[in-house]
All heavy atoms as a GROMACS GRO file, in nm:
protein
  604
    1MET      N    1   5.648  12.521  14.255
    1MET     CA    2   5.714  12.450  14.360
    1MET      C    3   5.608  12.439  14.484
    1MET      O    4   5.554  12.548  14.518
    1MET     CB    5   5.840  12.526  14.406
    1MET     CG    6   5.917  12.458  14.523
    1MET     SD    7   5.988  12.308  14.484
    1MET     CE    8   6.148  12.376  14.432
    2GLU      N    9   5.587  12.326  14.531
    2GLU     CA   10   5.492  12.313  14.639
    2GLU      C   11   5.541  12.193  14.734
    2GLU      O   12   5.569  12.090  14.675
    2GLU     CB   13   5.349  12.270  14.587
    2GLU     CG   14   5.240  12.275  14.698
    2GLU     CD   15   5.107  12.250  14.636
    2GLU    OE1   16   5.060  12.307  14.545
    2GLU    OE2   17   5.046  12.149  14.698
    3GLU      N   18   5.561  12.223  14.851
    3GLU     CA   19   5.611  12.131  14.957
    3GLU      C   20   5.736  12.062  14.906
    3GLU      O   21   5.761  11.940  14.920
    3GLU     CB   22   5.506  12.020  14.983
    3GLU     CG   23   5.371  12.087  15.044
    3GLU     CD   24   5.270  11.978  15.087
    3GLU    OE1   25   5.317  11.862  15.105
    3GLU    OE2   26   5.156  12.012  15.094
    4GLY      N   27   5.825  12.147  14.849
    4GLY     CA   28   5.958  12.100  14.798
    4GLY      C   29   5.956  12.011  14.688
    4GLY      O   30   6.056  11.946  14.643
    5VAL      N   31   5.847  12.009  14.611
    5VAL     CA   32   5.826  11.929  14.489
    5VAL      C   33   5.803  12.025  14.372
    5VAL      O   34   5.712  12.109  14.375
    5VAL     CB   35   5.713  11.821  14.499
    5VAL    CG1   36   5.698  11.740  14.370
    5VAL    CG2   37   5.738  11.730  14.627
    6VAL      N   38   5.864  11.998  14.272
    6VAL     CA   39   5.852  12.086  14.143
    6VAL      C   40   5.735  12.009  14.060
    6VAL      O   41   5.743  11.898  14.019
    6VAL     CB   42   5.977  12.091  14.052
    6VAL    CG1   43   5.939  12.164  13.920
    6VAL    CG2   44   6.098  12.157  14.125
    7HIS      N   45   5.633  12.082  14.048
    7HIS     CA   46   5.512  12.031  13.974
    7HIS      C   47   5.515  12.091  13.841
    7HIS      O   48   5.524  12.218  13.817
    7HIS     CB   49   5.386  12.065  14.032
    7HIS     CG   50   5.370  12.000  14.170
    7HIS    ND1   51   5.305  11.875  14.186
    7HIS    CD2   52   5.403  12.045  14.286
    7HIS    CE1   53   5.315  11.832  14.310
    7HIS    NE2   54   5.365  11.932  14.377
    8TYR      N   55   5.504  12.014  13.732
    8TYR     CA   56   5.514  12.070  13.583
    8TYR      C   57   5.405  12.007  13.504
    8TYR      O   58   5.384  11.877  13.520
    8TYR     CB   59   5.646  12.044  13.536
    8TYR     CG   60   5.670  12.078  13.390
    8TYR    CD1   61   5.686  12.223  13.365
    8TYR    CD2   62   5.681  11.989  13.296
    8TYR    CE1   63   5.694  12.267  13.237
    8TYR    CE2   64   5.690  12.036  13.164
    8TYR     CZ   65   5.699  12.176  13.124
    8TYR     OH   66   5.725  12.221  12.997
    9CYS      N   67   5.344  12.069  13.436
    9CYS     CA   68   5.220  12.022  13.348
    9CYS      C   69   5.233  12.055  13.204
    9CYS      O   70   5.270  12.169  13.168
    9CYS     CB   71   5.093  12.079  13.391
    9CYS     SG   72   4.952  12.020  13.305
   10VAL      N   73   5.239  11.959  13.123
   10VAL     CA   74   5.239  11.980  12.973
   10VAL      C   75   5.102  11.921  12.921
   10VAL      O   76   5.075  11.812  12.944
   10VAL     CB   77   5.364  11.908  12.893
   10VAL    CG1   78   5.335  11.932  12.754
   10VAL    CG2   79   5.480  11.970  12.960
   11ALA      N   80   5.020  12.007  12.868
   11ALA     CA   81   4.884  11.981  12.838
   11ALA      C   82   4.877  11.863  12.737
   11ALA      O   83   4.784  11.784  12.734
   11ALA     CB   84   4.803  12.099  12.788
   12ASN      N   85   4.962  11.862  12.644
   12ASN     CA   86   4.941  11.758  12.526
   12ASN      C   87   5.067  11.672  12.517
   12ASN      O   88   5.127  11.680  12.401
   12ASN     CB   89   4.893  11.828  12.402
   12ASN     CG   90   4.846  11.724  12.300
   12ASN    OD1   91   4.827  11.598  12.341
   12ASN    ND2   92   4.824  11.762  12.185
   13MET      N   93   5.123  11.607  12.607
   13MET     CA   94   5.242  11.516  12.574
   13MET      C   95   5.212  11.420  12.477
   13MET      O   96   5.308  11.394  12.394
   13MET     CB   97   5.293  11.458  12.710
   13MET     CG   98   5.342  11.558  12.802
   13MET     SD   99   5.491  11.648  12.744
   13MET     CE  100   5.601  11.494  12.729
   14PRO      N  101   5.099  11.347  12.474
   14PRO     CA  102   5.092  11.246  12.357
   14PRO      C  103   5.104  11.317  12.217
   14PRO      O  104   5.147  11.249  12.126
   14PRO     CB  105   4.949  11.198  12.383
   14PRO     CG  106   4.921  11.209  12.533
   14PRO     CD  107   4.993  11.343  12.563
   15GLY      N  108   5.056  11.445  12.208
   15GLY     CA  109   5.070  11.510  12.081
   15GLY      C  110   5.215  11.522  12.035
   15GLY      O  111   5.244  11.532  11.910
   16ALA      N  112   5.312  11.517  12.123
   16ALA     CA  113   5.444  11.530  12.087
   16ALA      C  114   5.503  11.406  12.030
   16ALA      O  115   5.600  11.414  11.955
   16ALA     CB  116   5.534  11.562  12.214
   17VAL      N  117   5.453  11.295  12.062
   17VAL     CA  118   5.484  11.165  12.001
   17VAL      C  119   5.367  11.086  11.953
   17VAL      O  120   5.331  10.978  12.010
   17VAL     CB  121   5.566  11.083  12.112
   17VAL    CG1  122   5.709  11.136  12.133
   17VAL    CG2  123   5.500  11.073  12.244
   18PRO      N  124   5.303  11.130  11.856
   18PRO     CA  125   5.166  11.070  11.823
   18PRO      C  126   5.174  10.924  11.765
   18PRO      O  127   5.091  10.846  11.804
   18PRO     CB  128   5.106  11.168  11.708
   18PRO     CG  129   5.229  11.231  11.652
   18PRO     CD  130   5.324  11.241  11.776
   19HIS      N  131   5.272  10.889  11.702
   19HIS     CA  132   5.293  10.762  11.661
   19HIS      C  133   5.288  10.654  11.776
   19HIS      O  134   5.233  10.546  11.774
   19HIS     CB  135   5.418  10.734  11.569
   19HIS     CG  136   5.430  10.615  11.498
   19HIS    ND1  137   5.358  10.562  11.400
   19HIS    CD2  138   5.526  10.512  11.529
   19HIS    CE1  139   5.388  10.444  11.360
   19HIS    NE2  140   5.483  10.401  11.440
   20ILE      N  141   5.379  10.681  11.870
   20ILE     CA  142   5.389  10.590  11.995
   20ILE      C  143   5.267  10.603  12.083
   20ILE      O  144   5.219  10.498  12.131
   20ILE     CB  145   5.517  10.634  12.055
   20ILE    CG1  146   5.642  10.603  11.987
   20ILE    CG2  147   5.527  10.552  12.214
   20ILE    CD1  148   5.770  10.661  12.039
   21SER      N  149   5.209  10.727  12.099
   21SER     CA  150   5.093  10.738  12.193
   21SER      C  151   4.971  10.659  12.144
   21SER      O  152   4.897  10.607  12.211
   21SER     CB  153   5.069  10.880  12.223
   21SER     OG  154   5.030  10.952  12.097
   22ILE      N  155   4.952  10.657  12.007
   22ILE     CA  156   4.841  10.581  11.938
   22ILE      C  157   4.859  10.429  11.970
   22ILE      O  158   4.754  10.364  11.992
   22ILE     CB  159   4.808  10.626  11.800
   22ILE    CG1  160   4.666  10.581  11.760
   22ILE    CG2  161   4.904  10.573  11.710
   22ILE    CD1  162   4.560  10.641  11.847
   23LYS      N  163   4.984  10.396  11.943
   23LYS     CA  164   5.002  10.256  11.978
   23LYS      C  165   4.976  10.210  12.120
   23LYS      O  166   4.918  10.108  12.153
   23LYS     CB  167   5.148  10.209  11.940
   23LYS     CG  168   5.173  10.204  11.795
   23LYS     CD  169   5.305  10.157  11.760
   23LYS     CE  170   5.337  10.153  11.614
   23LYS     NZ  171   5.451  10.091  11.589
   24ALA      N  172   5.017  10.298  12.214
   24ALA     CA  173   4.994  10.276  12.359
   24ALA      C  174   4.835  10.266  12.388
   24ALA      O  175   4.793  10.188  12.459
   24ALA     CB  176   5.063  10.384  12.441
   25LEU      N  177   4.771  10.365  12.329
   25LEU     CA  178   4.623  10.365  12.346
   25LEU      C  179   4.548  10.245  12.289
   25LEU      O  180   4.466  10.183  12.359
   25LEU     CB  181   4.561  10.501  12.278
   25LEU     CG  182   4.403  10.512  12.286
   25LEU    CD1  183   4.365  10.517  12.430
   25LEU    CD2  184   4.363  10.625  12.206
   26ALA      N  185   4.588  10.209  12.167
   26ALA     CA  186   4.547  10.087  12.111
   26ALA      C  187   4.565   9.960  12.194
   26ALA      O  188   4.492   9.878  12.219
   26ALA     CB  189   4.593  10.064  11.980
   27ASN      N  190   4.693   9.948  12.252
   27ASN     CA  191   4.727   9.840  12.335
   27ASN      C  192   4.643   9.835  12.457
   27ASN      O  193   4.602   9.732  12.506
   27ASN     CB  194   4.872   9.838  12.366
   27ASN     CG  195   4.959   9.803  12.258
   27ASN    OD1  196   4.922   9.737  12.156
   27ASN    ND2  197   5.092   9.833  12.246
   28ALA      N  198   4.617   9.948  12.517
   28ALA     CA  199   4.551   9.962  12.638
   28ALA      C  200   4.398   9.934  12.614
   28ALA      O  201   4.332   9.890  12.712
   28ALA     CB  202   4.571  10.097  12.715
   29THR      N  203   4.343   9.951  12.501
   29THR     CA  204   4.195   9.946  12.481
   29THR      C  205   4.147   9.823  12.393
   29THR      O  206   4.033   9.804  12.394
   29THR     CB  207   4.132  10.072  12.427
   29THR    OG1  208   4.199  10.102  12.295
   29THR    CG2  209   4.155  10.201  12.514
   30LEU      N  210   4.240   9.765  12.323
   30LEU     CA  211   4.202   9.653  12.226
   30LEU      C  212   4.133   9.553  12.290
   30LEU      O  213   4.027   9.500  12.245
   30LEU     CB  214   4.330   9.622  12.149
   30LEU     CG  215   4.295   9.504  12.045
   30LEU    CD1  216   4.210   9.569  11.948
   30LEU    CD2  217   4.423   9.461  11.984
   31SER      N  218   4.158   9.509  12.404
   31SER     CA  219   4.096   9.397  12.460
   31SER      C  220   3.953   9.428  12.504
   31SER      O  221   3.861   9.344  12.491
   31SER     CB  222   4.176   9.343  12.605
   31SER     OG  223   4.168   9.436  12.700
   32TYR      N  224   3.925   9.564  12.545
   32TYR     CA  225   3.788   9.597  12.569
   32TYR      C  226   3.709   9.600  12.443
   32TYR      O  227   3.596   9.559  12.432
   32TYR     CB  228   3.777   9.738  12.638
   32TYR     CG  229   3.835   9.731  12.774
   32TYR    CD1  230   3.969   9.787  12.792
   32TYR    CD2  231   3.774   9.670  12.879
   32TYR    CE1  232   4.026   9.782  12.929
   32TYR    CE2  233   3.826   9.677  13.006
   32TYR     CZ  234   3.944   9.720  13.034
   32TYR     OH  235   3.999   9.729  13.159
   33ILE      N  236   3.769   9.650  12.336
   33ILE     CA  237   3.698   9.670  12.207
   33ILE      C  238   3.669   9.526  12.150
   33ILE      O  239   3.549   9.507  12.101
   33ILE     CB  240   3.792   9.737  12.101
   33ILE    CG1  241   3.793   9.882  12.157
   33ILE    CG2  242   3.737   9.746  11.964
   33ILE    CD1  243   3.908   9.962  12.075
   34LEU      N  244   3.752   9.433  12.162
   34LEU     CA  245   3.729   9.299  12.112
   34LEU      C  246   3.610   9.234  12.198
   34LEU      O  247   3.530   9.178  12.141
   34LEU     CB  248   3.852   9.202  12.122
   34LEU     CG  249   3.963   9.250  12.028
   34LEU    CD1  250   4.088   9.172  12.054
   34LEU    CD2  251   3.923   9.231  11.879
   35ARG      N  252   3.603   9.252  12.326
   35ARG     CA  253   3.502   9.203  12.409
   35ARG      C  254   3.367   9.267  12.364
   35ARG      O  255   3.270   9.186  12.359
   35ARG     CB  256   3.532   9.216  12.553
   35ARG     CG  257   3.612   9.105  12.616
   35ARG     CD  258   3.642   9.123  12.760
   35ARG     NE  259   3.782   9.164  12.775
   35ARG     CZ  260   3.828   9.249  12.856
   35ARG    NH1  261   3.753   9.300  12.956
   35ARG    NH2  262   3.946   9.266  12.857
   36LEU      N  263   3.370   9.388  12.355
   36LEU     CA  264   3.247   9.464  12.320
   36LEU      C  265   3.195   9.419  12.186
   36LEU      O  266   3.073   9.386  12.172
   36LEU     CB  267   3.270   9.615  12.312
   36LEU     CG  268   3.295   9.679  12.444
   36LEU    CD1  269   3.331   9.827  12.431
   36LEU    CD2  270   3.160   9.675  12.524
   37ALA      N  271   3.286   9.396  12.085
   37ALA     CA  272   3.244   9.345  11.960
   37ALA      C  273   3.205   9.218  11.956
   37ALA      O  274   3.107   9.178  11.879
   37ALA     CB  275   3.370   9.359  11.850
   38GLY      N  276   3.250   9.125  12.028
   38GLY     CA  277   3.221   8.974  12.038
   38GLY      C  278   3.107   8.947  12.118
   38GLY      O  279   3.026   8.862  12.090
   39GLN      N  280   3.080   9.028  12.234
   39GLN     CA  281   2.981   8.986  12.323
   39GLN      C  282   2.871   9.081  12.333
   39GLN      O  283   2.766   9.060  12.383
   39GLN     CB  284   3.039   8.967  12.460
   39GLN     CG  285   3.157   8.880  12.477
   39GLN     CD  286   3.219   8.884  12.618
   39GLN    OE1  287   3.184   8.950  12.709
   39GLN    NE2  288   3.333   8.808  12.621
   40GLY      N  289   2.888   9.206  12.292
   40GLY     CA  290   2.789   9.307  12.305
   40GLY      C  291   2.816   9.376  12.430
   40GLY      O  292   2.870   9.322  12.530
   41LEU      N  293   2.754   9.497  12.451
   41LEU     CA  294   2.778   9.576  12.572
   41LEU      C  295   2.725   9.509  12.698
   41LEU      O  296   2.793   9.503  12.796
   41LEU     CB  297   2.722   9.716  12.554
   41LEU     CG  298   2.744   9.811  12.681
   41LEU    CD1  299   2.879   9.831  12.709
   41LEU    CD2  300   2.665   9.945  12.648
   42GLU      N  301   2.605   9.472  12.691
   42GLU     CA  302   2.540   9.409  12.815
   42GLU      C  303   2.622   9.293  12.867
   42GLU      O  304   2.656   9.283  12.982
   42GLU     CB  305   2.386   9.390  12.784
   42GLU     CG  306   2.305   9.514  12.776
   42GLU     CD  307   2.168   9.480  12.762
   42GLU    OE1  308   2.105   9.378  12.822
   42GLU    OE2  309   2.098   9.554  12.690
   43GLN      N  310   2.641   9.190  12.774
   43GLN     CA  311   2.700   9.063  12.818
   43GLN      C  312   2.856   9.104  12.862
   43GLN      O  313   2.894   9.043  12.962
   43GLN     CB  314   2.700   8.964  12.698
   43GLN     CG  315   2.751   8.828  12.745
   43GLN     CD  316   2.742   8.726  12.635
   43GLN    OE1  317   2.700   8.759  12.518
   43GLN    NE2  318   2.761   8.610  12.668
   44ALA      N  319   2.915   9.179  12.792
   44ALA     CA  320   3.069   9.216  12.813
   44ALA      C  321   3.065   9.289  12.964
   44ALA      O  322   3.158   9.254  13.044
   44ALA     CB  323   3.131   9.285  12.718
   45ALA      N  324   2.971   9.375  12.988
   45ALA     CA  325   2.971   9.450  13.113
   45ALA      C  326   2.936   9.354  13.222
   45ALA      O  327   2.982   9.367  13.337
   45ALA     CB  328   2.875   9.578  13.110
   46GLN      N  329   2.851   9.255  13.199
   46GLN     CA  330   2.811   9.158  13.307
   46GLN      C  331   2.939   9.076  13.333
   46GLN      O  332   2.960   9.043  13.460
   46GLN     CB  333   2.700   9.071  13.262
   46GLN     CG  334   2.565   9.146  13.258
   46GLN     CD  335   2.458   9.061  13.199
   46GLN    OE1  336   2.480   8.953  13.133
   46GLN    NE2  337   2.330   9.096  13.214
   47ARG      N  338   3.011   9.038  13.254
   47ARG     CA  339   3.123   8.955  13.275
   47ARG      C  340   3.253   9.039  13.320
   47ARG      O  341   3.346   8.960  13.372
   47ARG     CB  342   3.164   8.877  13.146
   47ARG     CG  343   3.058   8.780  13.111
   47ARG     CD  344   3.092   8.717  12.981
   47ARG     NE  345   3.000   8.615  12.946
   47ARG     CZ  346   3.002   8.534  12.836
   47ARG    NH1  347   3.107   8.540  12.760
   47ARG    NH2  348   2.908   8.443  12.814
   48ASP      N  349   3.261   9.148  13.301
   48ASP     CA  350   3.383   9.226  13.334
   48ASP      C  351   3.352   9.356  13.416
   48ASP      O  352   3.313   9.456  13.373
   48ASP     CB  353   3.458   9.281  13.201
   48ASP     CG  354   3.583   9.347  13.229
   48ASP    OD1  355   3.609   9.387  13.339
   48ASP    OD2  356   3.663   9.360  13.128
   49PRO      N  357   3.374   9.336  13.550
   49PRO     CA  358   3.352   9.456  13.638
   49PRO      C  359   3.424   9.590  13.605
   49PRO      O  360   3.369   9.695  13.623
   49PRO     CB  361   3.398   9.397  13.779
   49PRO     CG  362   3.406   9.256  13.754
   49PRO     CD  363   3.429   9.232  13.621
   50ALA      N  364   3.540   9.585  13.538
   50ALA     CA  365   3.616   9.700  13.491
   50ALA      C  366   3.543   9.778  13.385
   50ALA      O  367   3.521   9.894  13.389
   50ALA     CB  368   3.755   9.659  13.462
   51LEU      N  369   3.491   9.695  13.293
   51LEU     CA  370   3.418   9.752  13.177
   51LEU      C  371   3.284   9.811  13.229
   51LEU      O  372   3.252   9.915  13.196
   51LEU     CB  373   3.393   9.641  13.078
   51LEU     CG  374   3.321   9.685  12.962
   51LEU    CD1  375   3.407   9.791  12.877
   51LEU    CD2  376   3.306   9.565  12.868
   52ARG      N  377   3.224   9.733  13.319
   52ARG     CA  378   3.103   9.785  13.382
   52ARG      C  379   3.115   9.932  13.444
   52ARG      O  380   3.042  10.010  13.439
   52ARG     CB  381   3.041   9.694  13.473
   52ARG     CG  382   2.913   9.715  13.533
   52ARG     CD  383   2.866   9.614  13.631
   52ARG     NE  384   2.736   9.639  13.687
   52ARG     CZ  385   2.610   9.606  13.629
   52ARG    NH1  386   2.616   9.547  13.513
   52ARG    NH2  387   2.523   9.628  13.688
   53LYS      N  388   3.229   9.937  13.522
   53LYS     CA  389   3.246  10.066  13.592
   53LYS      C  390   3.277  10.181  13.487
   53LYS      O  391   3.248  10.296  13.540
   53LYS     CB  392   3.379  10.059  13.673
   53LYS     CG  393   3.362   9.969  13.799
   53LYS     CD  394   3.480   9.959  13.885
   53LYS     CE  395   3.453   9.866  14.008
   53LYS     NZ  396   3.576   9.870  14.089
   54GLY      N  397   3.305  10.153  13.365
   54GLY     CA  398   3.324  10.263  13.269
   54GLY      C  399   3.201  10.311  13.198
   54GLY      O  400   3.207  10.404  13.119
   55ILE      N  401   3.080  10.247  13.236
   55ILE     CA  402   2.956  10.297  13.178
   55ILE      C  403   2.907  10.410  13.250
   55ILE      O  404   2.860  10.400  13.367
   55ILE     CB  405   2.859  10.180  13.166
   55ILE    CG1  406   2.906  10.061  13.079
   55ILE    CG2  407   2.730  10.221  13.112
   55ILE    CD1  408   2.826   9.938  13.088
   56ASN      N  409   2.898  10.524  13.186
   56ASN     CA  410   2.862  10.647  13.254
   56ASN      C  411   2.709  10.683  13.252
   56ASN      O  412   2.642  10.735  13.325
   56ASN     CB  413   2.940  10.766  13.218
   56ASN     CG  414   3.090  10.764  13.259
   56ASN    OD1  415   3.120  10.709  13.360
   56ASN    ND2  416   3.175  10.810  13.182
   57LEU      N  417   2.661  10.638  13.126
   57LEU     CA  418   2.518  10.671  13.084
   57LEU      C  419   2.466  10.543  13.022
   57LEU      O  420   2.534  10.475  12.958
   57LEU     CB  421   2.509  10.787  12.989
   57LEU     CG  422   2.569  10.912  13.023
   57LEU    CD1  423   2.586  10.998  12.894
   57LEU    CD2  424   2.498  10.984  13.124
   58TRP      N  425   2.338  10.525  13.051
   58TRP     CA  426   2.258  10.416  12.983
   58TRP      C  427   2.119  10.455  12.952
   58TRP      O  428   2.047  10.510  13.045
   58TRP     CB  429   2.262  10.298  13.081
   58TRP     CG  430   2.187  10.173  13.016
   58TRP    CD1  431   2.052  10.137  13.035
   58TRP    CD2  432   2.246  10.079  12.915
   58TRP    NE1  433   2.034  10.023  12.958
   58TRP    CE2  434   2.147   9.996  12.877
   58TRP    CE3  435   2.367  10.076  12.850
   58TRP    CZ2  436   2.164   9.902  12.790
   58TRP    CZ3  437   2.383   9.983  12.751
   58TRP    CH2  438   2.284   9.891  12.730
   59GLN      N  439   2.086  10.461  12.829
   59GLN     CA  440   1.955  10.498  12.776
   59GLN      C  441   1.908  10.631  12.837
   59GLN      O  442   1.798  10.654  12.878
   59GLN     CB  443   1.844  10.383  12.794
   59GLN     CG  444   1.896  10.273  12.728
   59GLN     CD  445   1.782  10.160  12.742
   59GLN    OE1  446   1.710  10.164  12.830
   59GLN    NE2  447   1.786  10.068  12.659
   60GLY      N  448   2.002  10.742  12.838
   60GLY     CA  449   1.969  10.868  12.875
   60GLY      C  450   1.985  10.903  13.030
   60GLY      O  451   1.956  11.001  13.068
   61LYS      N  452   2.012  10.781  13.105
   61LYS     CA  453   2.023  10.809  13.249
   61LYS      C  454   2.165  10.787  13.298
   61LYS      O  455   2.239  10.720  13.245
   61LYS     CB  456   1.938  10.701  13.316
   61LYS     CG  457   1.786  10.718  13.294
   61LYS     CD  458   1.707  10.616  13.360
   61LYS     CE  459   1.562  10.635  13.323
   61LYS     NZ  460   1.476  10.530  13.390
   62VAL      N  461   2.212  10.875  13.393
   62VAL     CA  462   2.350  10.868  13.450
   62VAL      C  463   2.352  10.731  13.539
   62VAL      O  464   2.282  10.717  13.641
   62VAL     CB  465   2.373  10.986  13.533
   62VAL    CG1  466   2.514  10.988  13.594
   62VAL    CG2  467   2.356  11.116  13.444
   63THR      N  468   2.456  10.659  13.510
   63THR     CA  469   2.474  10.539  13.589
   63THR      C  470   2.601  10.535  13.659
   63THR      O  471   2.644  10.428  13.715
   63THR     CB  472   2.469  10.417  13.491
   63THR    OG1  473   2.573  10.420  13.389
   63THR    CG2  474   2.333  10.411  13.427
   64HIS      N  475   2.673  10.646  13.660
   64HIS     CA  476   2.816  10.658  13.731
   64HIS      C  477   2.800  10.750  13.842
   64HIS      O  478   2.759  10.873  13.827
   64HIS     CB  479   2.921  10.693  13.632
   64HIS     CG  480   3.063  10.684  13.689
   64HIS    ND1  481   3.116  10.780  13.767
   64HIS    CD2  482   3.148  10.586  13.673
   64HIS    CE1  483   3.233  10.753  13.807
   64HIS    NE2  484   3.254  10.620  13.756
   65LYS      N  485   2.823  10.707  13.970
   65LYS     CA  486   2.806  10.799  14.086
   65LYS      C  487   2.882  10.922  14.072
   65LYS      O  488   2.833  11.034  14.093
   65LYS     CB  489   2.851  10.717  14.210
   65LYS     CG  490   2.828  10.794  14.344
   65LYS     CD  491   2.875  10.712  14.456
   65LYS     CE  492   2.864  10.796  14.585
   65LYS     NZ  493   2.898  10.722  14.698
   66GLY      N  494   3.016  10.921  14.031
   66GLY     CA  495   3.090  11.051  14.015
   66GLY      C  496   3.038  11.149  13.915
   66GLY      O  497   3.040  11.266  13.950
   67VAL      N  498   2.988  11.092  13.818
   67VAL     CA  499   2.921  11.187  13.711
   67VAL      C  500   2.800  11.248  13.767
   67VAL      O  501   2.777  11.373  13.750
   67VAL     CB  502   2.902  11.110  13.574
   67VAL    CG1  503   2.818  11.200  13.479
   67VAL    CG2  504   3.022  11.064  13.512
   68ALA      N  505   2.707  11.169  13.829
   68ALA     CA  506   2.590  11.215  13.887
   68ALA      C  507   2.614  11.318  13.991
   68ALA      O  508   2.566  11.435  13.997
   68ALA     CB  509   2.503  11.110  13.949
   69GLU      N  510   2.717  11.296  14.079
   69GLU     CA  511   2.754  11.396  14.183
   69GLU      C  512   2.808  11.520  14.128
   69GLU      O  513   2.767  11.626  14.176
   69GLU     CB  514   2.846  11.333  14.283
   69GLU     CG  515   2.777  11.234  14.360
   69GLU     CD  516   2.884  11.151  14.458
   69GLU    OE1  517   3.005  11.179  14.452
   69GLU    OE2  518   2.836  11.073  14.539
   70ALA      N  519   2.891  11.516  14.026
   70ALA     CA  520   2.951  11.626  13.965
   70ALA      C  521   2.853  11.718  13.902
   70ALA      O  522   2.876  11.840  13.892
   70ALA     CB  523   3.060  11.586  13.862
   71HIS      N  524   2.752  11.664  13.843
   71HIS     CA  525   2.646  11.748  13.770
   71HIS      C  526   2.517  11.749  13.842
   71HIS      O  527   2.423  11.804  13.780
   71HIS     CB  528   2.626  11.684  13.632
   71HIS     CG  529   2.760  11.687  13.557
   71HIS    ND1  530   2.799  11.791  13.498
   71HIS    CD2  531   2.842  11.594  13.525
   71HIS    CE1  532   2.921  11.764  13.433
   71HIS    NE2  533   2.942  11.636  13.448
   72ASN      N  534   2.523  11.707  13.972
   72ASN     CA  535   2.398  11.717  14.055
   72ASN      C  536   2.268  11.655  13.979
   72ASN      O  537   2.171  11.713  13.972
   72ASN     CB  538   2.360  11.870  14.088
   72ASN     CG  539   2.266  11.862  14.201
   72ASN    OD1  540   2.268  11.783  14.294
   72ASN    ND2  541   2.194  11.993  14.211
   73LEU      N  542   2.289  11.522  13.936
   73LEU     CA  543   2.189  11.458  13.858
   73LEU      C  544   2.155  11.329  13.936
   73LEU      O  545   2.232  11.280  14.010
   73LEU     CB  546   2.239  11.421  13.722
   73LEU     CG  547   2.265  11.538  13.625
   73LEU    CD1  548   2.338  11.486  13.504
   73LEU    CD2  549   2.143  11.609  13.588
   74GLU      N  550   2.038  11.278  13.910
   74GLU     CA  551   1.989  11.154  13.976
   74GLU      C  552   2.079  11.033  13.924
   74GLU      O  553   2.101  11.029  13.798
   74GLU     CB  554   1.850  11.138  13.937
   74GLU     CG  555   1.787  11.004  14.008
   74GLU     CD  556   1.634  10.991  13.961
   74GLU    OE1  557   1.574  11.082  13.917
   74GLU    OE2  558   1.597  10.872  13.979
   75LEU      N  559   2.109  10.955  14.016
   75LEU     CA  560   2.182  10.830  13.972
   75LEU      C  561   2.097  10.717  13.957
   75LEU      O  562   2.011  10.682  14.036
   75LEU     CB  563   2.284  10.798  14.102
   75LEU     CG  564   2.365  10.677  14.082
   75LEU    CD1  565   2.465  10.681  13.955
   75LEU    CD2  566   2.449  10.649  14.202
   76SER      N  567   2.124  10.655  13.845
   76SER     CA  568   2.039  10.529  13.806
   76SER      C  569   2.127  10.420  13.800
   76SER      O  570   2.252  10.426  13.778
   76SER     CB  571   1.966  10.538  13.675
   76SER     OG  572   1.887  10.658  13.678
   77SER      N  573   2.072  10.292  13.827
   77SER     CA  574   2.152  10.178  13.826
   77SER      C  575   2.144  10.113  13.682
   77SER      O  576   2.032  10.126  13.612
   77SER     CB  577   2.111  10.067  13.922
   77SER     OG  578   1.986  10.032  13.927
   78LEU      N  579   2.237  10.043  13.644
   78LEU     CA  580   2.231   9.963  13.512
   78LEU      C  581   2.128   9.855  13.524
   78LEU      O  582   2.115   9.793  13.630
   78LEU     CB  583   2.368   9.913  13.488
   78LEU     CG  584   2.470  10.017  13.438
   78LEU    CD1  585   2.602   9.949  13.437
   78LEU    CD2  586   2.437  10.073  13.314
   79PRO      N  587   2.056   9.826  13.424
   79PRO     CA  588   1.953   9.724  13.426
   79PRO      C  589   2.013   9.580  13.421
   79PRO      O  590   1.929   9.489  13.413
   79PRO     CB  591   1.860   9.766  13.314
   79PRO     CG  592   1.947   9.829  13.211
   79PRO     CD  593   2.050   9.893  13.294
   80PHE      N  594   2.134   9.564  13.411
   80PHE     CA  595   2.181   9.430  13.383
   80PHE      C  596   2.304   9.410  13.481
   80PHE      O  597   2.356   9.495  13.537
   80PHE     CB  598   2.238   9.404  13.245
   80PHE     CG  599   2.312   9.522  13.187
   80PHE    CD1  600   2.452   9.536  13.199
   80PHE    CD2  601   2.268   9.621  13.104
   80PHE    CE1  602   2.533   9.631  13.144
   80PHE    CE2  603   2.329   9.722  13.056
   80PHE     CZ  604   2.468   9.731  13.076
   0.00000   0.00000   0.00000
């Protein structure tokens, strides 16, 4: 209980309903997968800012600010 709110955490809720959770995951990611398969990573990332934001590493270099800060690594920009 914190600030009058009950906080409760269950570590693996999707594991309790795997059939439904895998369908939800597939529905949420299928459009990205199709774009990557049809356009390739570089072209898809150029066209879709959301997909571009999901690229954490490129050719061994950290390209995501949060990842770089969390691990005290140099941040590099994507070449495309």
